[in-house]
All heavy atoms as a GROMACS GRO file, in nm:
protein
  595
    1MET      N    1  10.692  10.311  10.603
    1MET     CA    2  10.565  10.329  10.534
    1MET      C    3  10.569  10.452  10.443
    1MET      O    4  10.518  10.448  10.333
    1MET     CB    5  10.454  10.340  10.638
    1MET     CG    6  10.318  10.324  10.580
    1MET     SD    7  10.295  10.156  10.520
    1MET     CE    8  10.124  10.142  10.533
    2ALA      N    9  10.629  10.561  10.490
    2ALA     CA   10  10.638  10.683  10.409
    2ALA      C   11  10.723  10.659  10.285
    2ALA      O   12  10.692  10.711  10.177
    2ALA     CB   13  10.695  10.797  10.492
    3ALA      N   14  10.829  10.580  10.298
    3ALA     CA   15  10.914  10.550  10.183
    3ALA      C   16  10.835  10.474  10.078
    3ALA      O   17  10.847  10.500   9.957
    3ALA     CB   18  11.036  10.470  10.227
    4ARG      N   19  10.752  10.381  10.120
    4ARG     CA   20  10.671  10.304  10.026
    4ARG      C   21  10.572  10.396   9.953
    4ARG      O   22  10.553  10.384   9.832
    4ARG     CB   23  10.595  10.193  10.098
    4ARG     CG   24  10.511  10.109  10.002
    4ARG     CD   25  10.454   9.989  10.068
    4ARG     NE   26  10.563   9.896  10.095
    4ARG     CZ   27  10.552   9.792  10.174
    4ARG    NH1   28  10.439   9.767  10.234
    4ARG    NH2   29  10.653   9.712  10.194
    5ALA      N   30  10.514  10.490  10.025
    5ALA     CA   31  10.417  10.581   9.964
    5ALA      C   32  10.484  10.668   9.857
    5ALA      O   33  10.427  10.689   9.749
    5ALA     CB   34  10.352  10.669  10.070
    6VAL      N   35  10.602  10.717   9.885
    6VAL     CA   36  10.670  10.804   9.788
    6VAL      C   37  10.717  10.722   9.667
    6VAL      O   38  10.713  10.770   9.554
    6VAL     CB   39  10.784  10.885   9.853
    6VAL    CG1   40  10.908  10.801   9.877
    6VAL    CG2   41  10.818  11.007   9.770
    7ILE      N   42  10.755  10.598   9.689
    7ILE     CA   43  10.793  10.511   9.576
    7ILE      C   44  10.670  10.486   9.489
    7ILE      O   45  10.678  10.490   9.366
    7ILE     CB   46  10.856  10.379   9.626
    7ILE    CG1   47  10.993  10.408   9.686
    7ILE    CG2   48  10.864  10.277   9.513
    7ILE    CD1   49  11.055  10.291   9.761
    8GLU      N   50  10.556  10.462   9.551
    8GLU     CA   51  10.432  10.440   9.475
    8GLU      C   52  10.394  10.564   9.396
    8GLU      O   53  10.344  10.553   9.283
    8GLU     CB   54  10.319  10.397   9.568
    8GLU     CG   55  10.336  10.258   9.625
    8GLU     CD   56  10.339  10.149   9.519
    8GLU    OE1   57  10.258  10.153   9.424
    8GLU    OE2   58  10.424  10.060   9.530
    9GLN      N   59  10.415  10.681   9.453
    9GLN     CA   60  10.382  10.805   9.383
    9GLN      C   61  10.472  10.821   9.260
    9GLN      O   62  10.423  10.851   9.150
    9GLN     CB   63  10.399  10.925   9.476
    9GLN     CG   64  10.354  11.055   9.415
    9GLN     CD   65  10.365  11.171   9.512
    9GLN    OE1   66  10.420  11.159   9.619
    9GLN    NE2   67  10.313  11.284   9.471
   10ALA      N   68  10.601  10.801   9.276
   10ALA     CA   69  10.693  10.811   9.163
   10ALA      C   70  10.661  10.703   9.059
   10ALA      O   71  10.663  10.729   8.938
   10ALA     CB   72  10.837  10.798   9.211
   11LYS      N   73  10.631  10.584   9.105
   11LYS     CA   74  10.597  10.475   9.015
   11LYS      C   75  10.471  10.509   8.934
   11LYS      O   76  10.467  10.486   8.813
   11LYS     CB   77  10.576  10.346   9.095
   11LYS     CG   78  10.559  10.223   9.011
   11LYS     CD   79  10.561  10.097   9.096
   11LYS     CE   80  10.430  10.078   9.166
   11LYS     NZ   81  10.421   9.950   9.239
   12GLY      N   82  10.373  10.565   9.000
   12GLY     CA   83  10.251  10.605   8.930
   12GLY      C   84  10.276  10.709   8.822
   12GLY      O   85  10.218  10.703   8.713
   13ALA      N   86  10.363  10.804   8.851
   13ALA     CA   87  10.398  10.906   8.752
   13ALA      C   88  10.467  10.842   8.632
   13ALA      O   89  10.436  10.873   8.516
   13ALA     CB   90  10.487  11.012   8.815
   14VAL      N   91  10.559  10.751   8.658
   14VAL     CA   92  10.630  10.682   8.550
   14VAL      C   93  10.531  10.598   8.469
   14VAL      O   94  10.537  10.597   8.345
   14VAL     CB   95  10.745  10.596   8.607
   14VAL    CG1   96  10.804  10.505   8.500
   14VAL    CG2   97  10.853  10.685   8.667
   15MET      N   98  10.439  10.532   8.535
   15MET     CA   99  10.338  10.453   8.466
   15MET      C  100  10.257  10.540   8.370
   15MET      O  101  10.234  10.503   8.254
   15MET     CB  102  10.244  10.386   8.566
   15MET     CG  103  10.306  10.275   8.646
   15MET     SD  104  10.202  10.218   8.784
   15MET     CE  105  10.061  10.152   8.695
   16LEU      N  106  10.214  10.654   8.420
   16LEU     CA  107  10.130  10.744   8.341
   16LEU      C  108  10.206  10.799   8.222
   16LEU      O  109  10.159  10.795   8.108
   16LEU     CB  110  10.078  10.858   8.429
   16LEU     CG  111   9.991  10.961   8.360
   16LEU    CD1  112   9.862  10.897   8.311
   16LEU    CD2  113   9.962  11.075   8.454
   17VAL      N  114  10.324  10.849   8.246
   17VAL     CA  115  10.400  10.916   8.140
   17VAL      C  116  10.449  10.820   8.033
   17VAL      O  117  10.443  10.850   7.913
   17VAL     CB  118  10.519  10.994   8.200
   17VAL    CG1  119  10.613  11.045   8.093
   17VAL    CG2  120  10.468  11.109   8.286
   18TYR      N  121  10.495  10.702   8.075
   18TYR     CA  122  10.551  10.608   7.978
   18TYR      C  123  10.454  10.500   7.934
   18TYR      O  124  10.488  10.416   7.850
   18TYR     CB  125  10.677  10.542   8.037
   18TYR     CG  126  10.793  10.638   8.048
   18TYR    CD1  127  10.822  10.701   8.169
   18TYR    CD2  128  10.873  10.667   7.938
   18TYR    CE1  129  10.928  10.789   8.180
   18TYR    CE2  130  10.979  10.755   7.948
   18TYR     CZ  131  11.006  10.816   8.069
   18TYR     OH  132  11.111  10.904   8.078
   19GLY      N  133  10.336  10.496   7.992
   19GLY     CA  134  10.239  10.394   7.955
   19GLY      C  135  10.282  10.254   7.996
   19GLY      O  136  10.257  10.158   7.925
   20LEU      N  137  10.346  10.244   8.112
   20LEU     CA  138  10.395  10.117   8.161
   20LEU      C  139  10.302  10.058   8.266
   20LEU      O  140  10.222  10.130   8.325
   20LEU     CB  141  10.533  10.137   8.226
   20LEU     CG  142  10.642  10.198   8.139
   20LEU    CD1  143  10.768  10.223   8.221
   20LEU    CD2  144  10.672  10.108   8.020
   21ASP      N  145  10.316   9.928   8.290
   21ASP     CA  146  10.244   9.869   8.402
   21ASP      C  147  10.328   9.889   8.528
   21ASP      O  148  10.441   9.941   8.523
   21ASP     CB  149  10.209   9.722   8.378
   21ASP     CG  150  10.328   9.628   8.372
   21ASP    OD1  151  10.434   9.657   8.431
   21ASP    OD2  152  10.314   9.522   8.308
   22ALA      N  153  10.273   9.851   8.642
   22ALA     CA  154  10.339   9.877   8.770
   22ALA      C  155  10.476   9.811   8.781
   22ALA      O  156  10.571   9.873   8.828
   22ALA     CB  157  10.249   9.830   8.885
   23ASP      N  158  10.487   9.688   8.734
   23ASP     CA  159  10.616   9.618   8.741
   23ASP      C  160  10.721   9.684   8.653
   23ASP      O  161  10.837   9.699   8.693
   23ASP     CB  162  10.601   9.471   8.702
   23ASP     CG  163  10.525   9.390   8.805
   23ASP    OD1  164  10.523   9.432   8.923
   23ASP    OD2  165  10.468   9.286   8.769
   24GLU      N  166  10.680   9.724   8.533
   24GLU     CA  167  10.774   9.790   8.442
   24GLU      C  168  10.820   9.924   8.497
   24GLU      O  169  10.939   9.958   8.487
   24GLU     CB  170  10.709   9.810   8.305
   24GLU     CG  171  10.682   9.681   8.230
   24GLU     CD  172  10.593   9.700   8.109
   24GLU    OE1  173  10.504   9.789   8.111
   24GLU    OE2  174  10.613   9.626   8.011
   25ALA      N  175  10.728   9.999   8.555
   25ALA     CA  176  10.764  10.129   8.613
   25ALA      C  177  10.858  10.112   8.730
   25ALA      O  178  10.956  10.187   8.744
   25ALA     CB  179  10.637  10.204   8.655
   26PHE      N  180  10.832  10.014   8.814
   26PHE     CA  181  10.920   9.988   8.928
   26PHE      C  182  11.058   9.948   8.879
   26PHE      O  183  11.160   9.994   8.932
   26PHE     CB  184  10.862   9.880   9.019
   26PHE     CG  185  10.946   9.856   9.141
   26PHE    CD1  186  10.939   9.944   9.248
   26PHE    CD2  187  11.034   9.749   9.147
   26PHE    CE1  188  11.019   9.924   9.361
   26PHE    CE2  189  11.113   9.729   9.258
   26PHE     CZ  190  11.105   9.817   9.366
   27THR      N  191  11.062   9.865   8.775
   27THR     CA  192  11.191   9.824   8.718
   27THR      C  193  11.267   9.945   8.665
   27THR      O  194  11.388   9.958   8.687
   27THR     CB  195  11.171   9.720   8.607
   27THR    OG1  196  11.112   9.603   8.664
   27THR    CG2  197  11.302   9.684   8.539
   28MET      N  198  11.198  10.036   8.599
   28MET     CA  199  11.263  10.156   8.547
   28MET      C  200  11.325  10.238   8.660
   28MET      O  201  11.440  10.282   8.651
   28MET     CB  202  11.162  10.240   8.468
   28MET     CG  203  11.220  10.364   8.406
   28MET     SD  204  11.093  10.457   8.318
   28MET     CE  205  11.160  10.448   8.154
   29LEU      N  206  11.249  10.256   8.768
   29LEU     CA  207  11.302  10.330   8.883
   29LEU      C  208  11.419  10.255   8.948
   29LEU      O  209  11.520  10.316   8.984
   29LEU     CB  210  11.191  10.354   8.986
   29LEU     CG  211  11.083  10.454   8.947
   29LEU    CD1  212  10.967  10.446   9.046
   29LEU    CD2  213  11.139  10.595   8.941
   30ARG      N  214  11.404  10.126   8.962
   30ARG     CA  215  11.510  10.046   9.025
   30ARG      C  216  11.639  10.050   8.945
   30ARG      O  217  11.748  10.070   8.999
   30ARG     CB  218  11.463   9.901   9.042
   30ARG     CG  219  11.564   9.812   9.113
   30ARG     CD  220  11.513   9.669   9.131
   30ARG     NE  221  11.451   9.611   9.014
   30ARG     CZ  222  11.517   9.561   8.909
   30ARG    NH1  223  11.648   9.562   8.907
   30ARG    NH2  224  11.451   9.509   8.808
   31VAL      N  225  11.627  10.036   8.814
   31VAL     CA  226  11.746  10.040   8.727
   31VAL      C  227  11.813  10.176   8.736
   31VAL      O  228  11.935  10.186   8.749
   31VAL     CB  229  11.709  10.005   8.582
   31VAL    CG1  230  11.820  10.039   8.484
   31VAL    CG2  231  11.671   9.857   8.571
   32ARG      N  232  11.735  10.282   8.732
   32ARG     CA  233  11.794  10.416   8.742
   32ARG      C  234  11.859  10.436   8.878
   32ARG      O  235  11.965  10.497   8.888
   32ARG     CB  236  11.686  10.523   8.718
   32ARG     CG  237  11.742  10.660   8.704
   32ARG     CD  238  11.830  10.671   8.580
   32ARG     NE  239  11.890  10.802   8.577
   32ARG     CZ  240  12.011  10.828   8.533
   32ARG    NH1  241  12.084  10.732   8.483
   32ARG    NH2  242  12.059  10.949   8.535
   33SER      N  243  11.798  10.382   8.981
   33SER     CA  244  11.855  10.388   9.114
   33SER      C  245  11.992  10.321   9.117
   33SER      O  246  12.089  10.375   9.171
   33SER     CB  247  11.760  10.320   9.213
   33SER     OG  248  11.823  10.295   9.336
   34GLN      N  249  12.000  10.205   9.055
   34GLN     CA  250  12.126  10.131   9.051
   34GLN      C  251  12.230  10.202   8.965
   34GLN      O  252  12.348  10.208   9.001
   34GLN     CB  253  12.103   9.989   9.001
   34GLN     CG  254  12.024   9.905   9.098
   34GLN     CD  255  11.980   9.772   9.041
   34GLN    OE1  256  11.983   9.750   8.920
   34GLN    NE2  257  11.937   9.682   9.128
   35GLU      N  258  12.186  10.256   8.852
   35GLU     CA  259  12.278  10.326   8.762
   35GLU      C  260  12.341  10.448   8.827
   35GLU      O  261  12.456  10.482   8.798
   35GLU     CB  262  12.207  10.371   8.634
   35GLU     CG  263  12.168  10.260   8.542
   35GLU     CD  264  12.083  10.306   8.425
   35GLU    OE1  265  12.029  10.419   8.429
   35GLU    OE2  266  12.069  10.229   8.330
   36THR      N  267  12.265  10.513   8.912
   36THR     CA  268  12.314  10.637   8.975
   36THR      C  269  12.364  10.615   9.117
   36THR      O  270  12.403  10.710   9.184
   36THR     CB  271  12.202  10.744   8.978
   36THR    OG1  272  12.092  10.693   9.054
   36THR    CG2  273  12.158  10.780   8.837
   37ASN      N  274  12.360  10.490   9.161
   37ASN     CA  275  12.402  10.457   9.297
   37ASN      C  276  12.328  10.542   9.400
   37ASN      O  277  12.386  10.599   9.492
   37ASN     CB  278  12.553  10.470   9.313
   37ASN     CG  279  12.604  10.402   9.438
   37ASN    OD1  280  12.547  10.302   9.483
   37ASN    ND2  281  12.710  10.454   9.495
   38THR      N  282  12.196  10.552   9.379
   38THR     CA  283  12.108  10.630   9.467
   38THR      C  284  12.004  10.534   9.523
   38THR      O  285  11.946  10.456   9.448
   38THR     CB  286  12.036  10.740   9.387
   38THR    OG1  287  12.134  10.819   9.319
   38THR    CG2  288  11.952  10.829   9.476
   39LYS      N  289  11.980  10.541   9.652
   39LYS     CA  290  11.877  10.456   9.712
   39LYS      C  291  11.744  10.483   9.641
   39LYS      O  292  11.710  10.597   9.611
   39LYS     CB  293  11.865  10.481   9.860
   39LYS     CG  294  11.984  10.430   9.939
   39LYS     CD  295  11.955  10.435  10.087
   39LYS     CE  296  12.072  10.384  10.168
   39LYS     NZ  297  12.098  10.242  10.150
   40LEU      N  298  11.669  10.376   9.618
   40LEU     CA  299  11.542  10.388   9.547
   40LEU      C  300  11.449  10.487   9.615
   40LEU      O  301  11.387  10.571   9.550
   40LEU     CB  302  11.476  10.251   9.534
   40LEU     CG  303  11.342  10.247   9.462
   40LEU    CD1  304  11.356  10.300   9.320
   40LEU    CD2  305  11.288  10.107   9.461
   41ARG      N  306  11.440  10.481   9.747
   41ARG     CA  307  11.349  10.572   9.818
   41ARG      C  308  11.392  10.718   9.803
   41ARG      O  309  11.309  10.807   9.794
   41ARG     CB  310  11.336  10.534   9.964
   41ARG     CG  311  11.462  10.545  10.044
   41ARG     CD  312  11.442  10.504  10.191
   41ARG     NE  313  11.567  10.475  10.256
   41ARG     CZ  314  11.655  10.566  10.293
   41ARG    NH1  315  11.630  10.693  10.275
   41ARG    NH2  316  11.768  10.531  10.351
   42VAL      N  317  11.522  10.742   9.794
   42VAL     CA  318  11.574  10.879   9.776
   42VAL      C  319  11.543  10.927   9.634
   42VAL      O  320  11.495  11.039   9.614
   42VAL     CB  321  11.725  10.885   9.806
   42VAL    CG1  322  11.783  11.021   9.769
   42VAL    CG2  323  11.751  10.853   9.952
   43LEU      N  324  11.568  10.841   9.535
   43LEU     CA  325  11.537  10.876   9.397
   43LEU      C  326  11.388  10.905   9.381
   43LEU      O  327  11.348  11.006   9.322
   43LEU     CB  328  11.580  10.762   9.304
   43LEU     CG  329  11.549  10.783   9.156
   43LEU    CD1  330  11.634  10.894   9.099
   43LEU    CD2  331  11.570  10.654   9.080
   44ALA      N  332  11.305  10.817   9.437
   44ALA     CA  333  11.160  10.835   9.428
   44ALA      C  334  11.116  10.963   9.495
   44ALA      O  335  11.030  11.036   9.443
   44ALA     CB  336  11.089  10.715   9.489
   45ALA      N  337  11.172  10.995   9.610
   45ALA     CA  338  11.136  11.118   9.680
   45ALA      C  339  11.172  11.241   9.598
   45ALA      O  340  11.096  11.338   9.592
   45ALA     CB  341  11.206  11.124   9.816
   46LYS      N  342  11.287  11.237   9.533
   46LYS     CA  343  11.328  11.350   9.450
   46LYS      C  344  11.238  11.364   9.328
   46LYS      O  345  11.200  11.475   9.291
   46LYS     CB  346  11.475  11.336   9.409
   46LYS     CG  347  11.568  11.355   9.527
   46LYS     CD  348  11.714  11.343   9.488
   46LYS     CE  349  11.802  11.365   9.610
   46LYS     NZ  350  11.942  11.381   9.575
   47VAL      N  351  11.204  11.251   9.266
   47VAL     CA  352  11.113  11.254   9.151
   47VAL      C  353  10.978  11.309   9.194
   47VAL      O  354  10.922  11.400   9.132
   47VAL     CB  355  11.098  11.113   9.089
   47VAL    CG1  356  10.982  11.109   8.989
   47VAL    CG2  357  11.228  11.071   9.022
   48ALA      N  358  10.923  11.255   9.303
   48ALA     CA  359  10.792  11.299   9.350
   48ALA      C  360  10.792  11.447   9.388
   48ALA      O  361  10.696  11.519   9.360
   48ALA     CB  362  10.749  11.214   9.470
   49ALA      N  363  10.899  11.494   9.448
   49ALA     CA  364  10.907  11.634   9.490
   49ALA      C  365  10.909  11.728   9.369
   49ALA      O  366  10.858  11.840   9.377
   49ALA     CB  367  11.030  11.656   9.576
   50GLU      N  368  10.966  11.684   9.260
   50GLU     CA  369  10.978  11.769   9.142
   50GLU      C  370  10.858  11.761   9.048
   50GLU      O  371  10.843  11.846   8.960
   50GLU     CB  372  11.104  11.732   9.064
   50GLU     CG  373  11.232  11.769   9.134
   50GLU     CD  374  11.250  11.920   9.152
   50GLU    OE1  375  11.214  11.996   9.060
   50GLU    OE2  376  11.299  11.960   9.258
   51LEU      N  377  10.773  11.663   9.066
   51LEU     CA  378  10.660  11.646   8.974
   51LEU      C  379  10.575  11.772   8.957
   51LEU      O  380  10.544  11.809   8.844
   51LEU     CB  381  10.571  11.529   9.019
   51LEU     CG  382  10.629  11.391   8.996
   51LEU    CD1  383  10.541  11.286   9.062
   51LEU    CD2  384  10.645  11.363   8.848
   52PRO      N  385  10.537  11.841   9.064
   52PRO     CA  386  10.454  11.960   9.045
   52PRO      C  387  10.522  12.070   8.962
   52PRO      O  388  10.455  12.145   8.891
   52PRO     CB  389  10.428  12.010   9.187
   52PRO     CG  390  10.446  11.889   9.273
   52PRO     CD  391  10.556  11.810   9.205
   53SER      N  392  10.653  12.078   8.968
   53SER     CA  393  10.723  12.185   8.896
   53SER      C  394  10.741  12.152   8.748
   53SER      O  395  10.767  12.241   8.668
   53SER     CB  396  10.859  12.211   8.960
   53SER     OG  397  10.947  12.103   8.938
   54ILE      N  398  10.728  12.025   8.712
   54ILE     CA  399  10.748  11.987   8.572
   54ILE      C  400  10.632  12.033   8.486
   54ILE      O  401  10.651  12.098   8.384
   54ILE     CB  402  10.767  11.835   8.558
   54ILE    CG1  403  10.899  11.793   8.620
   54ILE    CG2  404  10.762  11.792   8.412
   54ILE    CD1  405  10.920  11.644   8.624
   55GLY      N  406  10.511  11.997   8.527
   55GLY     CA  407  10.395  12.030   8.445
   55GLY      C  408  10.405  11.961   8.310
   55GLY      O  409  10.512  11.921   8.267
   56VAL      N  410  10.296  11.946   8.246
   56VAL     CA  411  10.295  11.888   8.112
   56VAL      C  412  10.199  11.971   8.029
   56VAL      O  413  10.087  11.929   8.002
   56VAL     CB  414  10.253  11.738   8.117
   56VAL    CG1  415  10.272  11.674   7.981
   56VAL    CG2  416  10.331  11.664   8.223
   57PRO      N  417  10.241  12.090   7.988
   57PRO     CA  418  10.150  12.181   7.919
   57PRO      C  419  10.083  12.122   7.796
   57PRO      O  420   9.967  12.151   7.769
   57PRO     CB  421  10.241  12.298   7.879
   57PRO     CG  422  10.360  12.287   7.965
   57PRO     CD  423  10.374  12.144   8.003
   58ALA      N  424  10.154  12.037   7.724
   58ALA     CA  425  10.098  11.984   7.600
   58ALA      C  426   9.984  11.887   7.624
   58ALA      O  427   9.898  11.871   7.539
   58ALA     CB  428  10.207  11.917   7.518
   59VAL      N  429   9.981  11.820   7.739
   59VAL     CA  430   9.878  11.720   7.761
   59VAL      C  431   9.793  11.746   7.885
   59VAL      O  432   9.697  11.675   7.908
   59VAL     CB  433   9.938  11.578   7.772
   59VAL    CG1  434  10.004  11.538   7.644
   59VAL    CG2  435  10.032  11.567   7.889
   60THR      N  436   9.824  11.845   7.964
   60THR     CA  437   9.754  11.865   8.090
   60THR      C  438   9.604  11.878   8.073
   60THR      O  439   9.528  11.810   8.141
   60THR     CB  440   9.810  11.987   8.165
   60THR    OG1  441   9.948  11.965   8.190
   60THR    CG2  442   9.739  12.009   8.296
   61GLY      N  443   9.559  11.961   7.982
   61GLY     CA  444   9.415  11.982   7.964
   61GLY      C  445   9.344  11.857   7.918
   61GLY      O  446   9.242  11.818   7.974
   62GLU      N  447   9.398  11.791   7.817
   62GLU     CA  448   9.336  11.670   7.766
   62GLU      C  449   9.343  11.557   7.867
   62GLU      O  450   9.247  11.484   7.888
   62GLU     CB  451   9.402  11.626   7.634
   62GLU     CG  452   9.346  11.498   7.576
   62GLU     CD  453   9.199  11.507   7.538
   62GLU    OE1  454   9.148  11.618   7.517
   62GLU    OE2  455   9.135  11.399   7.530
   63LEU      N  456   9.455  11.543   7.931
   63LEU     CA  457   9.470  11.440   8.034
   63LEU      C  458   9.372  11.462   8.147
   63LEU      O  459   9.304  11.370   8.192
   63LEU     CB  460   9.614  11.438   8.087
   63LEU     CG  461   9.643  11.336   8.197
   63LEU    CD1  462   9.616  11.194   8.149
   63LEU    CD2  463   9.786  11.351   8.244
   64ARG      N  464   9.360  11.586   8.192
   64ARG     CA  465   9.266  11.618   8.300
   64ARG      C  466   9.123  11.585   8.258
   64ARG      O  467   9.046  11.528   8.334
   64ARG     CB  468   9.279  11.765   8.339
   64ARG     CG  469   9.194  11.800   8.461
   64ARG     CD  470   9.224  11.939   8.513
   64ARG     NE  471   9.358  11.944   8.566
   64ARG     CZ  472   9.447  12.041   8.541
   64ARG    NH1  473   9.414  12.142   8.466
   64ARG    NH2  474   9.567  12.037   8.594
   65SER      N  475   9.088  11.617   8.134
   65SER     CA  476   8.953  11.586   8.085
   65SER      C  477   8.927  11.436   8.083
   65SER      O  478   8.820  11.390   8.124
   65SER     CB  479   8.934  11.642   7.944
   65SER     OG  480   8.935  11.782   7.945
   66ARG      N  481   9.024  11.360   8.038
   66ARG     CA  482   9.007  11.215   8.033
   66ARG      C  483   8.995  11.154   8.172
   66ARG      O  484   8.913  11.066   8.195
   66ARG     CB  485   9.123  11.150   7.958
   66ARG     CG  486   9.119  11.177   7.810
   66ARG     CD  487   9.233  11.112   7.739
   66ARG     NE  488   9.231  11.144   7.597
   66ARG     CZ  489   9.296  11.075   7.506
   66ARG    NH1  490   9.372  10.973   7.541
   66ARG    NH2  491   9.290  11.109   7.380
   67VAL      N  492   9.078  11.202   8.264
   67VAL     CA  493   9.070  11.150   8.401
   67VAL      C  494   8.939  11.193   8.466
   67VAL      O  495   8.876  11.114   8.538
   67VAL     CB  496   9.193  11.194   8.484
   67VAL    CG1  497   9.176  11.157   8.630
   67VAL    CG2  498   9.319  11.130   8.428
   68ASN      N  499   8.893  11.314   8.440
   68ASN     CA  500   8.764  11.358   8.493
   68ASN      C  501   8.652  11.268   8.444
   68ASN      O  502   8.565  11.228   8.521
   68ASN     CB  503   8.735  11.503   8.452
   68ASN     CG  504   8.809  11.603   8.537
   68ASN    OD1  505   8.856  11.572   8.646
   68ASN    ND2  506   8.822  11.724   8.486
   69ARG      N  507   8.655  11.233   8.314
   69ARG     CA  508   8.553  11.142   8.260
   69ARG      C  509   8.562  11.004   8.326
   69ARG      O  510   8.460  10.944   8.359
   69ARG     CB  511   8.567  11.130   8.108
   69ARG     CG  512   8.508  11.248   8.032
   69ARG     CD  513   8.493  11.221   7.883
   69ARG     NE  514   8.620  11.200   7.814
   69ARG     CZ  515   8.700  11.297   7.770
   69ARG    NH1  516   8.666  11.422   7.785
   69ARG    NH2  517   8.813  11.267   7.708
   70LEU      N  518   8.683  10.957   8.344
   70LEU     CA  519   8.702  10.828   8.409
   70LEU      C  520   8.647  10.829   8.551
   70LEU      O  521   8.575  10.739   8.592
   70LEU     CB  522   8.849  10.789   8.410
   70LEU     CG  523   8.884  10.661   8.486
   70LEU    CD1  524   8.812  10.541   8.428
   70LEU    CD2  525   9.034  10.641   8.486
   71LEU      N  526   8.681  10.933   8.626
   71LEU     CA  527   8.631  10.943   8.764
   71LEU      C  528   8.479  10.951   8.769
   71LEU      O  529   8.416  10.895   8.858
   71LEU     CB  530   8.692  11.064   8.834
   71LEU     CG  531   8.841  11.052   8.869
   71LEU    CD1  532   8.893  11.187   8.918
   71LEU    CD2  533   8.863  10.945   8.973
   72ALA      N  534   8.421  11.019   8.672
   72ALA     CA  535   8.276  11.035   8.670
   72ALA      C  536   8.203  10.906   8.633
   72ALA      O  537   8.088  10.886   8.674
   72ALA     CB  538   8.237  11.146   8.571
   73THR      N  539   8.269  10.818   8.558
   73THR     CA  540   8.201  10.698   8.510
   73THR      C  541   8.260  10.568   8.563
   73THR      O  542   8.210  10.460   8.530
   73THR     CB  543   8.205  10.693   8.356
   73THR    OG1  544   8.342  10.688   8.313
   73THR    CG2  545   8.136  10.814   8.295
   74ALA      N  546   8.363  10.574   8.644
   74ALA     CA  547   8.430  10.452   8.692
   74ALA      C  548   8.335  10.358   8.764
   74ALA      O  549   8.344  10.237   8.750
   74ALA     CB  550   8.547  10.488   8.783
   75HIS      N  551   8.239  10.413   8.838
   75HIS     CA  552   8.146  10.330   8.913
   75HIS      C  553   8.055  10.245   8.822
   75HIS      O  554   8.000  10.145   8.866
   75HIS     CB  555   8.060  10.416   9.007
   75HIS     CG  556   7.967  10.506   8.934
   75HIS    ND1  557   8.010  10.623   8.871
   75HIS    CD2  558   7.835  10.499   8.912
   75HIS    CE1  559   7.907  10.682   8.815
   75HIS    NE2  560   7.799  10.609   8.839
   76GLU      N  561   8.044  10.284   8.696
   76GLU     CA  562   7.958  10.213   8.602
   76GLU      C  563   8.034  10.105   8.524
   76GLU      O  564   7.974  10.024   8.456
   76GLU     CB  565   7.898  10.312   8.501
   76GLU     CG  566   7.813  10.418   8.566
   76GLU     CD  567   7.777  10.530   8.471
   76GLU    OE1  568   7.839  10.541   8.362
   76GLU    OE2  569   7.689  10.609   8.506
   77ARG      N  570   8.164  10.105   8.532
   77ARG     CA  571   8.246  10.014   8.454
   77ARG      C  572   8.263   9.880   8.524
   77ARG      O  573   8.274   9.875   8.646
   77ARG     CB  574   8.382  10.075   8.427
   77ARG     CG  575   8.374  10.204   8.347
   77ARG     CD  576   8.508  10.274   8.345
   77ARG     NE  577   8.494  10.404   8.280
   77ARG     CZ  578   8.548  10.435   8.164
   77ARG    NH1  579   8.621  10.348   8.101
   77ARG    NH2  580   8.529  10.554   8.112
   78PRO      N  581   8.270   9.773   8.446
   78PRO     CA  582   8.296   9.641   8.507
   78PRO      C  583   8.439   9.634   8.558
   78PRO      O  584   8.529   9.699   8.505
   78PRO     CB  585   8.273   9.542   8.394
   78PRO     CG  586   8.290   9.622   8.269
   78PRO     CD  587   8.254   9.764   8.302
   79LEU      N  588   8.458   9.555   8.660
   79LEU     CA  589   8.593   9.539   8.718
   79LEU      C  590   8.672   9.434   8.650
   79LEU      O  591   8.649   9.351   8.584
   79LEU     CB  592   8.581   9.507   8.867
   79LEU     CG  593   8.708   9.518   8.946
   79LEU    CD1  594   8.777   9.652   8.933
   79LEU    CD2  595   8.679   9.491   9.092
   0.00000   0.00000   0.00000
């Protein structure tokens, strides 16, 4: 279960950064895993562990503002 959670976290980061859907992001991680001969769960754990240290100074403020607006209004949006 923990391995699945860390894969989802890495997948979410890839989705956000590259603008991919969930399947595309998973494929990107899987391909990189195969290219480097690294288990997917290990690759995902390393990616997830490094995410906080990367930061995205150029987009952090704007991204945070957009996500804040989304969180504030998500309940009003149609599904």
